[in-house]
N, C-alpha and C positions, 0 to 999 in steps of 0.2 A: 504494500501498499504505499502511496506519497501521497505528500502532499505537497501540489503546486501554486507559489503565489507570488505578488511582486514586495521585495522587503526596501523599504529606503535607505539602509544601509548595506542592503548586500546585492542587491536588483534584482534577478527572478530566482527564484528559489525551487528548486525540486528537494523533496525532504522525504528519504526513505524511512517507514516505521521504525524497519531494522535490518541487520546487514543481510539477513538472507533477501534481500528486495534487490540488493544490486547483484543482478546476475551480469557476466559479460556480456552478452548483446545489448542488458541495457545500459550499462556505463559505454561502450563504444555508441550507443546510441547517443548518450547525453553529449559527450566529448567530440561529436562531429556536428553539434547542433551548437556548441561553444562554451560548453557546460565544464568547469574544472570542480573539483572537490576542496570543501573549506571545514578540515580540521576545528574550527573554532566553534559552526554551529552543525557541524556533523552532518551537511546536506553539500548538493551539489549548488551554484551558483553560475550565473550570467550576468555582466552587466548589462543592462538592458535597458528602454524605459517600462514603462507599466503598462502598455497597449492589450488590450482584451485577448488580442489577434495572438500576441505570444504567450499567454497564458494556455489558451486553447491547443496552441500547435504544440506546445509541450506537452498538455495532459491527454492530449489526442495521441500522440506519439508511444506514453508510456500505455496508453490504454492498447493499442495496437499490439504491445508487447507482454500482454495479461496481464498487467498489474491494474488495481482497484486505484483510481484516481480523487481527491478533492480537491478543487480549486477554490481558488477567492481572486476577484479583478481586483481588489482594494487589498493594501496591506493590511495584515490582521493586527489589532491594539496588541500594542506590550501590556501585562500583567504588571 
C-alpha cells in the first residue's frame, strides 16, 4: 500500500506502508519517473509542483503494478 501526496518540504511523495511494498519493479518504475529514496521520511520523493495530474500519474502507475494506493491533491496536515 502506498500514500501519494504533495508535501511542501519534499515535493511529491510516494510512501510505502512497509518495505514489502518495495518490489524491484516498483523501485525501478519510481526511479524512471524521477523519484529518489529519502531516508529521512522513508519514502520516495520527487521535486515537483502540486499538480493533481502528477498525483494521478504516480498513483496510476503504482496501481498498475498491483499496489493499493491512497492519494491526496493537497498536502496532508501536520500533527
